C-alpha positions, 0 to 999 in steps of 0.5 A: 538888541541882546541876542535871543532865540525867535520863539516858534511855540508858547508855553501856556499857564496853568492856575496851578502845578499841583497835581490833585488841583489841576484834575479838579481844574480840569473837571470843573472846565469840563462839566462847564464845556458839556453843559454849556453844549447840551444847553445850547445844543438843546435852544438849538433844536427846539426853536429851530423845530418849534415853529411858534418860536420863529420870532426875531427874539428867538432868532437871535436867541438861537445865533447866540446859542451857536456862537456860544457853542463855538466861543467856548470851544476855543479855549477850553477843550485846549485847557483841559489839556494842558491841566491833565497832561504834562504838555503845555506848548501851543504852536504859533499858528494854534495861539494867532488862531486863539487870538482870532478865534476868541476876539472874533467871538467875543465881539460878535457876542457882545453886537449880539447882546445889543442887538437882543436889547435893541429886539426888546425895546422895539418889542416893548416900546414900539410894539405896533411897529415891531414886525416892520423895525424887526423884519426878516431880511432886518434880523438876518441884516443885523447878524450877518453886520455882526459877524463881519464886524467880529471878524475885521476886528479880530482880524486887525488886531491878530495882524498887528500883533503877529507883526510883532517879534518874540524874542524873550519867555515864551511863557503865555500867562493864560490858560490859553493865547490872548492879545495882553499876555502875547503883547508882555513878551514882545521884545519890540515897543508895544504902546501903539498896540496898547493905544490902538487896543485901548481906543478899540475897546472903548469906543465899541463896547462902550458904545454898546454898553451906552446903546445897552443901558440906553435901551433898558431905561426905555423899556423900565420907563414903558414898564412901569407904566403896564396896569397890572404888576404881573406884566411889570415883573414879566418884563423885568424878570427877563431884562435885569439878567440880561443887563447882568449878563452884559455887565459881568461880560464887559467888566471882566474883559475891560479888566484884562484889555482895557489896563496897561499889559503888567498891571495886575497879578497873573491869577487875578488875570486868569480868573478875568479871562474866565468870566469873559470866556467861559461864564457868558456861554455856560450862563446864556441857557439860563439867562435867556432861553431854560428860564423863557416859559415859552422854550420850556413849554417847547422842550416839553413838545419836542419830547413828547414828540421823540417819545411818542416818535419811538413808541410808534417804531418800538410798535 
């Protein structure tokens, strides 16, 4: 191994070094970030204060909203900083934290989406047993199991990545620290790491995707037996967007993680990263909640309650 300096910090990559484009990228990221926070915070607030929405489905939607606010907060604020300022550095500890939390939140997000598909399957295909199968205790257990699994998975891969020495370039070709980009910077053999990432991603992501697809196959076969077109349309309008979100999330993640570390252009990897780290948290409030009639009615009730409270305080 040639003499080299051990890396102690990393340099993140912008989409462009042109000032005007950097400003545009920062504004776009910031707008998506604020919209995601406001949309998800609204959903959390409405579900929490509307007793009619205290059901398993909305319990998981609220959990997903809380998770999405955390997930997007790991990457976007730092990305806006490097777009706007000349300083692109991130410390070794900061980089490790980003990898850990991105992996953890992405894994938990996938598991939550899988649990939500199971919830819809039980609600539509086994309605008489729904309250028994999806009891409050079971919902809490599935949530805790998803979180623990995500933390375990992330901890293993983060530790496995940072046991490697980094003594080549310190430029991470991504707008945040992610595992494939960091493996390219190691000055030791990374084949075992790549194999572990590939196998674990295929098993977990592939298993969840198959489970979700099978759930929706059963759901659609049941929905087609509904007596009226309006009932069928309502069920399809709920299920199809869920499948689209899962497909975008998994396909973009797979394009980054389930491939050799140097097989695609840098810009393509960065765009794929946007689709698995920013787009799902941004779209989930629209897909799962704001299109939902019960959520919209609950929002109106909460707003009316606040207006009435404000008027009573004034007068």
